matplotlib code that plots the C-alpha trace (Angstrom):
import matplotlib.pyplot as plt

x = [34.1, 33.9, 37.1, 35.9, 33.0, 32.1, 31.3, 34.5, 37.2, 39.8, 38.5, 38.4, 42.1, 43.0, 41.7, 43.4, 40.8, 42.5, 46.4, 47.2, 48.6, 49.9, 53.3, 53.5, 51.1, 52.3, 51.6, 49.6, 47.1, 48.5, 48.3, 50.1, 48.9, 49.7, 46.8, 45.1, 44.9, 48.5, 50.0, 53.2, 55.8, 55.2, 51.9, 50.8, 47.8, 48.3, 45.0, 44.6, 42.8, 40.0, 37.5, 37.3, 35.5, 37.8, 40.4, 37.8, 36.3, 39.7, 40.0, 42.7, 43.9, 44.3, 47.6, 49.4, 47.6, 48.3, 52.1, 52.3, 50.5, 53.2, 55.9, 54.9, 54.6, 58.1, 59.0, 57.5, 59.1, 62.6, 62.1, 61.1, 64.6, 63.1, 65.9, 64.8, 61.8, 62.1, 60.2, 57.1, 53.8, 51.6, 47.8, 44.5, 41.7, 39.0, 34.9, 33.2, 36.5, 37.4, 36.3, 36.1, 35.0, 38.1, 40.8, 43.7, 46.8, 48.3, 51.7, 53.6, 56.9, 58.4, 56.0, 58.0, 56.9, 53.2, 51.2, 49.0, 45.7, 47.6, 49.2, 45.6, 44.1, 47.0, 47.5, 48.5, 46.1, 43.5, 39.8, 39.9, 43.4, 45.4, 49.0, 49.6, 51.7, 48.4, 45.7, 47.9, 48.6, 44.7, 44.0, 46.4, 44.9, 41.7, 42.9, 44.4, 41.0, 39.3, 41.7, 41.4]
y = [-267.7, -263.9, -261.7, -260.0, -260.3, -257.1, -258.6, -260.8, -259.2, -261.1, -259.6, -256.2, -257.0, -258.0, -255.0, -253.0, -251.6, -252.7, -252.4, -252.4, -256.2, -256.9, -258.1, -258.5, -257.8, -259.1, -257.9, -261.4, -260.3, -262.2, -260.7, -261.9, -260.6, -261.9, -264.5, -262.2, -265.6, -266.5, -270.1, -270.0, -267.0, -267.0, -267.2, -266.0, -266.1, -266.0, -265.1, -264.6, -261.5, -263.6, -265.0, -268.7, -270.0, -272.9, -275.7, -277.5, -275.0, -275.1, -276.4, -278.0, -275.3, -273.6, -275.9, -272.4, -270.6, -272.8, -272.8, -268.9, -268.8, -271.4, -269.0, -266.1, -267.8, -268.6, -265.3, -263.8, -266.3, -265.7, -261.7, -262.2, -264.3, -267.9, -270.1, -273.3, -274.7, -278.2, -276.7, -274.9, -276.1, -275.1, -275.9, -275.1, -275.9, -277.8, -277.0, -276.8, -276.2, -272.8, -269.6, -267.5, -268.4, -267.1, -269.4, -268.8, -270.8, -271.2, -270.4, -271.6, -271.2, -273.0, -276.0, -277.2, -274.2, -274.7, -275.8, -278.7, -277.1, -275.6, -278.8, -280.4, -277.6, -277.6, -281.3, -282.3, -284.1, -284.4, -283.8, -280.3, -279.6, -280.7, -279.6, -277.7, -280.5, -282.8, -280.3, -279.9, -283.7, -283.9, -281.6, -283.3, -286.7, -284.4, -283.3, -286.6, -288.1, -285.4, -286.4, -289.5]
z = [0.8, 0.6, 1.0, 4.0, 6.5, 8.5, 11.6, 11.9, 14.5, 12.5, 9.0, 10.7, 11.9, 8.9, 7.0, 9.4, 11.3, 14.6, 14.3, 17.9, 18.1, 14.1, 13.8, 10.1, 7.4, 4.0, 0.5, 0.0, 2.6, 5.4, 9.0, 12.4, 15.5, 19.4, 20.8, 23.3, 25.5, 25.4, 26.1, 26.1, 25.3, 21.9, 20.7, 17.6, 15.3, 11.4, 9.7, 5.9, 4.9, 3.0, 5.2, 5.3, 8.7, 9.6, 8.4, 7.3, 4.6, 2.6, -0.9, -2.8, -4.4, -0.5, -0.2, -1.3, 1.1, 4.2, 3.0, 3.2, 6.4, 8.0, 6.4, 8.1, 11.5, 11.1, 10.0, 13.0, 15.1, 13.6, 14.0, 17.9, 18.5, 18.2, 17.0, 18.2, 15.8, 17.4, 20.2, 18.0, 17.4, 14.5, 13.6, 13.7, 16.1, 14.7, 14.5, 16.9, 19.0, 17.1, 19.0, 16.3, 12.9, 10.8, 9.7, 12.0, 12.4, 15.8, 16.2, 19.7, 21.1, 23.5, 23.4, 26.2, 28.6, 28.2, 31.2, 31.5, 30.2, 27.3, 26.6, 26.2, 24.5, 21.6, 21.8, 18.0, 16.1, 18.2, 17.8, 18.6, 17.2, 13.9, 13.0, 10.2, 8.4, 9.2, 7.9, 4.8, 4.1, 4.6, 1.9, -0.3, -0.1, -0.9, -4.1, -5.1, -4.7, -6.8, -9.4, -9.8]

ax = plt.figure().add_subplot(projection="3d")
ax.plot(x, y, z, "-o")
ax.set_aspect("equal")
plt.show()
């Protein structure tokens, strides 16, 4: 896994080459920006600067990274005035259903106002989308098996 891929759109955004839509850029290399095809009022993508193709490429040592992605998503939601975290969904599309091959956490609010197709597209723990909690648990299980 390299730190950056010159042809990757999300690497270019995280490297500061396309700052038009960035809402947060932290010191740890995490960038948050608006999705160009929002499924609901608040639809953000949280991206690590390090180029990781998808959630399945994460290793147990990446658990902290996953937690930081979620924290950055919550921070931006709070900055945008969101107070009801019961109506938030965070997760990752699974290959081959990810359109951009750079790990990105979808942050969606309010889920209750998403249309039928968006509810299907971001359906929790389906073949094509996994919640951030489920992805983290899977990584922790992998870590447990590796340590046995």
